[in-house]
Backbone bond lengths (Angstrom), bond angles and torsions (degrees), N, CA, C in turn:
res aa  C-N    CA-C-N  psi(-1)  N-CA   C-N-CA  omega(-1)  CA-C   N-CA-C  phi
1 M - - - 1.440 - - 1.512 111.98 -
2 R 1.339 118.97 -23.99 1.465 122.77 -179.58 1.524 109.71 -66.37
3 P 1.284 125.06 -40.05 1.454 120.85 179.75 1.495 112.93 -65.24
4 T 1.325 116.56 -37.45 1.448 121.23 175.36 1.548 112.79 -61.99
5 L 1.310 114.88 -48.53 1.500 118.55 176.09 1.500 113.99 -59.27
6 L 1.337 116.08 -40.62 1.436 123.71 178.02 1.524 109.80 -58.86
7 A 1.323 115.33 -50.13 1.539 120.72 -175.93 1.516 106.43 -63.03
8 V 1.253 121.68 -45.93 1.454 125.61 -176.12 1.604 107.10 -65.80
9 F 1.283 118.52 -44.70 1.481 121.43 -178.60 1.519 109.30 -61.72
10 I 1.318 115.99 -46.63 1.504 119.28 -178.09 1.536 111.71 -66.10
11 T 1.301 116.06 -40.85 1.441 118.96 -179.77 1.490 111.33 -65.39
12 V 1.319 118.63 -39.86 1.505 122.73 179.06 1.470 107.07 -69.19
13 L 1.271 122.89 -40.72 1.460 125.48 -178.29 1.521 107.87 -64.21
14 I 1.311 122.02 -41.56 1.476 121.61 177.41 1.451 112.30 -65.80
15 L 1.393 115.48 -39.25 1.475 117.80 176.27 1.478 116.55 -63.38
16 V 1.354 114.66 -36.75 1.427 119.34 179.04 1.549 109.64 -67.44
17 L 1.352 116.45 -35.81 1.462 119.85 179.27 1.506 109.96 -65.66
18 K 1.309 115.29 -30.90 1.543 116.91 -173.07 1.533 111.88 -102.60
19 V 1.358 120.76 5.75 1.392 123.27 -175.50 1.547 109.19 -60.13
20 F 1.229 117.76 131.21 1.487 121.27 -177.77 1.576 110.04 -141.42
21 D 1.215 115.46 -50.45 1.449 122.02 -170.40 1.560 112.82 -58.69
22 I 1.342 115.85 -44.45 1.492 117.97 -175.77 1.489 107.76 -70.08
23 I 1.312 121.04 -44.47 1.518 120.36 177.98 1.471 112.35 -63.00
24 Y 1.330 115.22 -41.12 1.524 118.90 -176.21 1.504 109.34 -66.03
25 V 1.295 117.88 -43.36 1.488 122.32 -176.23 1.540 111.19 -72.32
26 M 1.345 115.94 -42.52 1.461 120.17 -173.64 1.523 112.06 -78.59
27 T 1.343 118.72 -47.30 1.434 117.88 -171.76 1.513 114.67 -131.32
28 N 1.350 119.47 -13.57 1.474 123.97 -175.07 1.497 112.27 50.59
29 G 1.376 116.17 35.92 1.438 118.00 172.21 1.551 112.76 91.18
30 R 1.297 118.14 -6.75 1.434 118.54 -177.74 1.537 110.45 -69.63
31 D 1.304 117.39 165.61 1.435 124.61 174.62 1.510 112.05 57.47
32 N 1.309 118.77 38.31 1.477 124.37 177.71 1.570 112.34 56.85
33 S 1.333 115.47 34.84 1.472 121.06 176.00 1.499 113.44 -103.94
34 D 1.285 117.50 21.60 1.469 125.57 179.75 1.529 110.15 -70.99
35 V 1.328 113.34 135.18 1.468 118.90 172.14 1.535 108.15 -120.55
36 I 1.301 116.08 171.29 1.511 119.70 -173.41 1.447 113.69 -61.11
37 A 1.360 118.21 -36.71 1.436 121.20 179.75 1.538 113.71 -69.88
38 N 1.341 115.81 -32.73 1.408 122.08 176.03 1.522 110.41 -70.01
39 L 1.334 117.85 -41.05 1.371 123.10 176.74 1.530 111.38 -60.99
40 F 1.338 116.83 -41.43 1.464 122.05 175.81 1.448 112.04 -58.33
41 F 1.339 116.88 -47.30 1.480 124.00 -175.61 1.534 107.79 -63.12
42 R 1.306 117.50 -45.07 1.457 121.77 -177.20 1.529 110.85 -65.05
43 K 1.314 115.23 -44.85 1.516 120.19 -178.96 1.549 108.27 -63.10
44 L 1.308 118.29 -41.14 1.488 120.39 -173.26 1.542 112.54 -79.36
45 F 1.327 118.03 -46.03 1.411 121.41 -167.32 1.586 112.19 -99.36
46 V 1.323 113.93 -37.56 1.485 117.85 -179.44 1.501 112.33 -85.11
47 E 1.318 116.08 -53.21 1.443 120.79 -175.91 1.567 111.54 -89.63
48 Q 1.369 117.82 -9.83 1.455 124.53 178.27 1.534 110.79 52.80
49 Q 1.397 117.09 47.91 1.434 119.20 175.42 1.484 104.96 -116.98
50 A 1.370 116.66 90.58 1.410 125.18 -175.05 1.547 111.95 -65.38
51 G 1.348 117.63 -36.90 1.483 122.05 177.88 1.496 111.97 -57.09
52 Q 1.417 115.80 -56.79 1.375 120.66 -178.08 1.544 110.74 -62.29
53 A 1.320 120.85 -38.91 1.488 124.40 175.50 1.523 109.82 -58.92
54 S 1.304 116.87 -44.32 1.496 120.60 178.72 1.569 109.89 -61.09
55 A 1.317 113.80 -42.75 1.533 117.72 179.54 1.575 107.50 -62.88
56 I 1.242 120.29 -40.77 1.434 122.65 -178.86 1.558 109.42 -62.72
57 V 1.321 115.17 -45.64 1.458 117.68 -179.69 1.582 111.88 -65.06
58 V 1.290 116.40 -34.77 1.472 119.38 176.71 1.555 108.24 -61.05
59 V 1.315 114.97 -46.38 1.501 119.69 177.61 1.538 111.42 -54.56
60 L 1.348 112.66 -47.87 1.506 115.83 177.98 1.500 111.55 -60.34
61 L 1.339 116.84 -40.22 1.413 119.31 -179.32 1.515 110.81 -65.94
62 L 1.329 119.32 -40.97 1.489 122.94 179.15 1.491 110.98 -69.86
63 M 1.317 118.68 -17.67 1.501 121.79 173.51 1.551 109.86 -79.13
64 V 1.304 117.61 -37.07 1.508 123.08 -171.36 1.525 109.81 -83.62
65 V 1.302 119.21 -41.01 1.471 124.60 -169.52 1.530 111.02 -59.19
66 P 1.354 122.29 -43.92 1.434 117.84 178.53 1.504 111.88 -65.88
67 I 1.277 119.70 -35.60 1.486 122.84 175.86 1.539 111.56 -60.09
68 L 1.353 113.07 -43.60 1.488 118.19 -177.95 1.528 109.13 -66.23
69 I 1.405 118.04 -41.13 1.444 118.76 -178.92 1.548 110.48 -65.71
70 F 1.324 113.31 -35.42 1.550 115.01 178.49 1.562 108.97 -67.87
71 Q 1.270 115.82 -36.63 1.462 118.61 178.91 1.559 112.42 -66.17
72 V 1.322 115.13 -43.07 1.497 117.53 179.55 1.515 111.61 -65.64
73 R 1.351 115.64 -42.22 1.430 120.13 174.83 1.504 115.03 -60.23
74 S 1.314 117.88 -36.54 1.419 121.75 177.50 1.518 111.78 -69.48
75 Y 1.303 116.31 -39.16 1.477 120.66 177.91 1.522 110.49 -67.07
76 K 1.328 116.18 -38.77 1.461 116.88 178.55 1.538 112.27 -67.90
77 A 1.289 117.20 -37.55 1.439 124.24 177.76 1.571 110.21 -63.15
78 Q 1.327 111.52 -43.25 1.508 117.35 179.77 1.545 108.97 -66.71
79 E 1.320 119.58 -39.59 1.452 119.82 -179.31 1.487 111.18 -69.73
80 A 1.355 118.36 -33.42 1.423 124.43 178.40 1.551 110.96 -66.46
81 N 1.283 118.54 -29.43 1.449 122.76 179.53 1.492 114.34 -83.92
82 R 1.318 119.20 -5.47 1.454 121.13 -178.74 1.526 109.43 -85.31
């Protein structure tokens, strides 16, 4: 049961980091509901600051990559135990 819970947890965590559409449609970042993907969108398309938008995406990438590495290692360990 642990591998299943781990996979679901990591998938949900990655989706939360990338959520954009709900925040954009509902509030567009008002009332302190801004997320990193919405900040990226605003910097790139509204303020037209591609450099800052690129830096934001790099931060998002750096947040997701360790989680993905952990997930891959967990799957490999699980397969080795079978």
